[in-house]
C-alpha positions in Angstrom: -166.8 18.7 -103.9 -163.9 21.0 -102.9 -164.5 23.8 -100.4 -165.1 27.2 -101.9 -161.9 29.2 -102.5 -161.9 32.2 -100.1 -158.3 33.1 -99.4 -157.2 34.0 -102.9 -159.0 34.3 -106.2 -157.8 30.9 -107.3 -157.4 29.0 -104.0 -155.7 29.1 -100.7 -152.5 31.1 -100.3 -151.1 28.5 -97.8 -151.8 25.0 -96.9 -150.4 21.9 -95.3 -149.5 19.0 -97.6 -151.5 16.0 -96.4 -150.1 13.6 -99.0 -148.0 13.4 -102.2 -149.7 11.9 -105.2 -146.6 11.8 -107.4 -143.6 14.1 -108.3 -145.8 17.0 -109.3 -149.1 16.7 -107.5 -150.1 16.9 -103.9 -153.2 17.0 -101.7 -153.6 19.6 -99.1 -155.1 18.9 -95.7 -158.2 20.9 -96.8 -158.8 18.5 -99.7 -157.5 20.7 -102.5 -155.4 18.9 -105.1 -152.5 21.0 -106.4 -150.6 20.4 -109.6 -147.2 22.1 -109.8 -146.9 24.7 -112.6 -144.1 24.5 -115.2 -143.0 20.9 -114.4 -143.7 17.4 -115.4 -142.4 14.4 -113.6 -142.3 10.8 -114.7 -145.5 8.9 -113.9 -145.9 6.3 -111.1 -149.4 5.0 -111.8 -149.9 2.0 -114.1 -146.5 1.2 -115.6 -144.1 3.4 -113.7 -141.9 5.5 -115.9 -138.1 5.7 -115.4 -137.4 7.8 -112.3 -141.1 8.2 -111.4 -140.8 6.6 -108.0 -137.7 8.7 -107.2 -139.4 11.9 -108.3 -142.4 11.1 -106.1 -140.1 10.3 -103.1 -138.2 13.5 -103.6 -141.4 15.5 -103.6 -142.6 13.7 -100.5 -139.3 14.5 -98.7 -139.6 18.2 -99.6 -143.3 18.9 -98.8 -145.3 16.1 -97.1 -146.6 17.3 -93.7 -145.2 20.8 -94.2 -146.9 24.1 -94.6 -146.5 25.5 -98.2 -147.2 28.8 -99.9 -149.1 28.7 -103.1 -148.8 31.2 -105.9 -151.1 31.1 -108.9 -150.7 32.2 -112.5 -153.4 33.1 -115.1 -155.2 29.8 -115.3 -156.1 28.5 -111.9 -157.3 25.0 -112.6 -156.6 22.2 -115.1 -159.0 19.8 -116.8 -158.9 17.6 -113.7 -160.0 20.4 -111.4 -156.6 20.6 -109.7 -155.3 23.9 -108.6 -152.3 25.0 -110.6 -149.6 26.6 -108.5 -146.0 27.4 -107.7 -145.4 25.7 -104.4 -142.8 27.2 -102.0 -141.5 26.6 -98.5 -139.6 29.4 -96.8 -139.3 31.2 -100.2 -137.8 28.2 -102.0 -139.9 27.2 -105.0 -140.3 23.4 -104.9 -141.3 23.3 -108.6 -137.9 24.8 -109.6 -136.0 22.6 -107.1 -137.4 19.5 -108.7 -136.1 20.7 -112.1 -132.7 21.7 -110.7 -132.2 18.3 -109.1 -133.3 16.3 -112.3 -136.6 15.0 -110.9 -138.7 17.0 -113.4 -138.8 18.3 -116.9 -140.1 21.7 -117.9 -143.7 21.7 -119.1 -145.0 25.1 -120.1 -148.7 25.3 -120.9 -149.5 28.9 -121.9 -150.6 31.3 -120.7 -149.1 30.0 -117.4 -145.4 30.2 -116.9 -144.5 32.9 -119.4 -142.6 35.0 -116.8 -140.6 32.0 -115.4 -140.1 29.6 -118.3 -136.6 30.9 -119.2 -135.4 30.3 -115.6 -136.9 26.8 -115.6 -135.4 26.0 -119.0 -131.9 27.1 -117.9 -132.3 25.0 -114.7 -133.3 22.0 -116.9 -130.3 22.5 -119.2 -128.0 22.6 -116.2 -129.5 19.4 -114.8 -129.1 17.7 -118.3 -125.5 18.9 -118.5 -124.7 17.5 -115.1 -126.5 14.2 -115.7 -128.6 14.9 -112.6 -131.5 12.7 -111.7 -133.4 11.3 -114.6 -131.0 12.9 -117.1 -128.3 10.5 -115.9 -130.3 7.2 -115.8 -133.2 7.3 -118.2 -132.7 6.7 -121.9 -134.6 8.2 -123.4 -135.9 10.6 -120.8 -139.6 10.0 -120.0 -140.6 13.6 -120.4 
């Protein structure tokens, strides 16, 4: 069982990423699993989807071993008991970075993301237009 959330109503406001599960999920040193809000990356478990390993490696290079800030939305946890958060380092939102670089697609699950969805969709469209990441190599895109 995960430790009680004491720093914020949903979970900790900061944490060190102990390991990366895939392109959009990490485990913090305190044991919390965090699923990134507003993004979906190709899967790597089972039959890996196109660009799944690359998305996981990109996420790893951005956050593993580093201290991150966590910002929550209206719904704090998903059906798998993972914290749902925007993850940032030095003010740079990793969720959005993954979309901008073509490692992730936008996945809005209301009510979360309503205030940022348009920014994410614009970033996704720019990545598509540039053929960045999965948009340049996966046909059809996995997400």
